[in-house]
Each structure stands twice: as C-alpha cells, then as structure tokens.
N, C-alpha and C positions, 0 to 999 in steps of 0.2 A: 522610299516609303515602306514601312512594315506594318502589317495589320493582323488582327485576330478575327476569326469568324466564330460566332456562337449560334448554334441552332437550338431551338427550344421546343420541347414536346415529349410528353410521356410516351406517345406512340412511337417515337423514334427509338427511345431506349428499350421499349418492349419488342422492337423488331417488326411491328405491324406496318410501319411505313419506312420506305427506303429514303435515306437522306440524300436526295439528288441536289438539294440547294447548295450544300457546302461544296460539292464537286464542281458545280457550275460556277459558283462565285470564285473559287480558287483558279479555275481556268481563265475566267475573264480578267481577274486581277493580275495574274501572271502575264497575260497578253499585254497589259498596260505597264508592265515593268515593276509591279508591286510585289513585295515579298510577303507571303502569308506565313506567319510564324506559329500560329496555333489554330486548331479547329477543335472546338469543344461542344459537346451536347449536354444540355442540362434539362432537368424535369420542369414541369409547370409549377414551380414554387418560387414565390417572390424572393425569399432569402437566398436561394441558390443563384438565381439570375443576378440579383444585386451584388452578391459576393464576387462572382466571376467577372461581371462587367467592370466593377470597381477595380479589381486586380489588373485586368487587361488594359484598361484605359490609362493606367499609370505606366505601363510597360511599352505600349505600342502607339503608333501614330494615329490609328483609328481602330474602332471595334465595330464590326457589322453583326447585327443580331437579327435572326429571322425566326418567324413563327410566334404564335400566341397572341396575335392581334385580333381585336374585336370585343364584343360586349358579353360573351358567354362566361360562365363561372370559371372556366379553366384558361381564359385568355388574360394572363396576368403579366405579360411581358412589359407593357408600358409601366405598370406599377413597380416591377422589379428594377427597370432602368431608372425610373424616378427616384427610387430609394437609393440606388447607387450614387446618384448625383445630388442627393439631398434636396430634391424638389418635390412639390406637391403635384398631384394629377388633377388637371382641370380641363373643362371644355375649351377646345381651340376654335376660335371664331372663323379663321380662314378655312380650316378643314370642313367645318359645317357649311360655309358658303359654297365651297366646291361641290359638295354633295347636293346642295339645293340647286346649284346650276346644272347638275347632272340629272335633275328631275326627282330627287328625293325630298319629300316634305319632312320637316323636323319631327312631326308626330309619327311618321312612318319609321323613323330610326330608333333602334333599341337604345335604351339608356346606356351611356358610356361609349358609344360608337366613336365619337370624336374627342374623347378624353386623351390628352397627351401630357407629358411632363411640362410643368410651367416653364415658359421661355423657349420651348422647342420650336424649331422650324418644321412646319408640317410638310410632309411629302405626299403629293396627290397620288391616289391609287387609280391609275388610268383604266384598269381592267377589272376592278372590284370595288368594294365599299370601304373597308377599314384603311384609314390613312396610316402612313409611316411617319417617322420623326427623325430629326437630326439635332443633336445638342452636344456640345463639348466633345467633339470627335467621335461620338457614338451615333451610329446610324441604325435605325430600327425598321426592318422591312417585313412584309407579310410572309407567311409560310407557304401559301399556295404558290407553286412554282411559276405559273404564268404571271401572277401579280408581282412576285418578287423580282422576276427578270425585267419586267417593264419598269418597275420603280428603280431598280439599280441603274438601268440605262439612262434614266433621267438625271442621275447624279454621277455617272461614270467619270466625267471630266474632273471630278474632285479627287480622283485616285490616279496618281501619276508616279512614275519611277523611271529607271533606266531600262529600256527595252532589252530583252534577251533573245537570243537566237538558239534554235534547237535543231538537232539532227539525230537520226536513229540508225544504228547499225545492228543487224540481226545476225547472230552467230549460231551455227549448228554444232556447238561444242559444249561440254560441261562448263559451268561457270568457273569452277576451280582451275580449269586448264587455261583460262584467259587472264589470270591474275598478273602474270609478268608483263603481258602485252598492254594491259590497262595501266600498269604502273609506268611503263615506258611512255605510253601516250601522255600521261599526266605530266611527266617530266618535260616532254617536247612541246606541249601545247597548253596555253592558258585557258583551260575549259574545266567545268565540273563534269563528273562522270557518275552515272548511276547504272547498275546492272540488275536486270529483273528476269530471273529464270522462269521457264515454263516448258513447253514443248521444244522451244529454242530459247536462246538468251537474247533479250532485248537490251541493248546498250544505248542509253540516252546521253547525248553530249549537249552541253549548254554553255553559253558564254555571251559576253556583251559585244564581241566583234564577229560579225557574220562570216568574214573570210577565214578567220581562225577556226571557227566551228566547222566550216565546210572542209577545210584542209585536214583537220583532225579526223573527221568522219571518213574522208577518202583514204587517209593513211591507215586507219584501222580496218576498213573494208578489204584492203589489199592483204591483210595479215590474219584474217579469220576465215573459217569455212562457212560459206553461205548456205542457207537451207536449199 
C-alpha cells in the first residue's frame, strides 16, 4: 500500500508551527508496512487543497489530510476535499449525534462544525470537537496533534502493507570513505541502504526479511570504525 500525506495550514508554511503531524504519520504508517510516497504542505486555500488531493488520490492507494478542520474562516479543508471529489458539503447526522452524546447541544456548536463532504464516513474525534471524514480513499484528520493521533489509531487497521525491518550502523568515518563498503554490502544483501552524515555517519538498513537485515548490519559493523 502506498499513500500520500497532505498537511494544511498557513502557519506551517510561515514556520510558525512545526509540522510534527507528518513525521508522526510517516512513522506509524511505516510501522504498518505502508510506503509513504509524498508529504506535501498546502495553504488554507480551497483550490490548493482540491488540486493536490485530486492529483494524489489518482496516484496513490490513500491520501491522508491533516489540519484545517472546524467552523472558523480559515478551516477550509473539508470544502477543499469536497471540491476534489465533486461533492457538496453538508451537515453529517452521525457526527452531530456523536457530539450530542458527548454533551454538546446543537445550539452550542458553531455553524459548520459537523459539515462534511456528502456521502463521507464521519470519523469521531475522541479528544476534541471537529469530526474527521473518510471518502474515496481520502482520510481527513484534525490538525491538533493529540486529536490527529487518536483519530488515526481508530482507523489504523485500514492501512496495511508488508512489514519492514530496520537496523542502524554508526560509523566514525567520512561518508565518502564508506562508499565502497556500502556498495559491497548492497551486492551481498537484499536490503535498502541510506547514509546520513553528522558528527558521525548513521547508516540505516531496511528490508522485508529480519534475518537478512540483521546479518547485513553485523557484516557492516565489522568493517567500519565505531564512535
């Protein structure tokens, strides 16, 4: 399964808010064996949201969108997703019922709180107010991290793939000095390799067979200078 993650918010693009949602989602999806092919941030504009969602839903098995849910003037994500899918936005009876069960009176809710794309499956917000939605492989989650995480966990079983195994080797050598050994490792073992320089070089090994990843990591550790 391959997916795209879209985060929505002017504050993300301005650097006023750190986009921790995308990182968390990528980690959780990878843990489930799902390949994240794109991570994109778009502003709070209906046209931008609609264009990106429409493009990605044609290319990937699922699109996860976070941020911009609610009734305020800049919460336009539902409208953008609805436009991408050619749907109207309308009050969702199940979402309203959930909030009433949680103790909210209809008159206490701001207008538009429970408006979702027509035909969407409402996703209950266990830790907040604004509901999420799922429709045609597009999943819309809140931007508040605690709300987003809780809502994703409620649908996590819908995201599956081939589990991968990872191991890390740290080398106290210049990255350029490791090129031949990394090339040799790739010839010997069926693993993917990424190297990330810093104070030392972190070499990440990944594959679908745990024994192969372990053997590759042990082989490489024996051939690099450790910190």
